[in-house]
N, C-alpha and C positions, 0 to 999 in steps of 0.2 A: 153569020150570026154567031156570037160568042155563047158557048154553052159550057157550064161546069157541073159535073155530076159527082156527088159524093157517095161513098159506100163504105161499109166496114163497121158501122156503129153496132151497138148491141148492149147487152147487160152482162156485167161481170162483178165479181166480188172484189172487195178492197184488196189491193196488192196485185191484182191481175193486170193483164196487158191487152191492148187492142191496137190494130193497125188500120187507120183510115186511109182511103184512097180518093183522089180527085182526078177524074178524067176530063181533060180540057180539049175543046175544039173551037175552031173559028178564029183563032189568034195565033200569032207566031210567038211561041212560048219564050224564045230566047230574048225577046224584047220586054218581057213582063216579070213582075214580081208576083209570086203566088203565095198567098197567105192563108192561114187557118185562124178562124175566130170562133168564139163560143158564146152562147147565151143561155144562162140558167133562168128558171122561172122567176119573174119579178125583178130581174137584174138587167143591166145594160149589156149590150154585146161587147165582148172584150177580146183584145188581141191575144193570140197564143204564140204563133211563130210565122216566119215568112222566109222565102228563099228566092234568090235571083237565079234564074235558070241559065243565064249566060255564064256567070262566074262561079256559081255554086255558093255564093255568100249567104249566110243565114243570120237570123236575129230571133231571139226568144224572149218571151215574157219571163220575168223573174220567178213568177209563181210556179212555172213548170220547168224551169231550167234544170238540166241534169236528169229529168225523167222522160221528157219528150224529145223526139228527134224528127226533124223535117228533112225530107230527101226528095229527089226528083228523078225521073227517067225521061229524058228528052226524046228518046226514040218512041216511047209510048205516049208522049204528051200527057204525063201523069205526075202528080205530086202526092207524097205520102206523109202521114204523121204517125210515127210509132210511139205509142204511149205505154210507158211502164210505171209500175208502182202507183196504180190508180187509186184514188180515194173518193169518198162520197162528194167531196168538194169539186171534183172534176165532172160531176153529172151536169150535162148541158146538151143543147143541140149544137153540133159543130158544123161550121160553114167553111167552105172553100171560097176564096175571093181572089180576083186578079186586078192588077193595076199596072199601067205602063211604067217601066222602071226608069227613074230619072237619075240614077246614081246614088240614091239613098233610100233607106227603108222608111216607111210610114206605118205607124201602128193605129192610125185613126180609121175606123171603119168607113167614114164618109169619103175617104180618099180612094176607095176601091169601087169602081163602077160596075164590076161584074161579080155576080154571086151565084153560088149553087143553092139548091133547095134545102140543104142541111141534112144531117144524119144524127140520130139520137144516141147519146152515150149515157148509160145509167150504171152507177157504181153503188153497190150495196155494201153496208158495213157488216 
């Protein structure tokens, strides 16, 4: 049974940083792409970043490029999202998701069959 568990969310002031973690179990991470998505109130879920654990390739949404960094620890079966320079626009529930890696990245939430429960990030101005 695939399980993704996020942690590390919280409340910070604008300009602050947070590091989200996603602990994965029930799948062979090297065969998967692990992504981060977020959903703000009243908005659709949007892609943030994704990493292929076999080659370490990454892909980022333009809105967060240069501020967020996705990384992985294959020995710990974990994926991380380091977020710097946070602003109120980054306030959302952040979700970890997994999809079998087919050699390319997909930013469409519907293409990811496995999801965590989400962790809240709130940034105050």
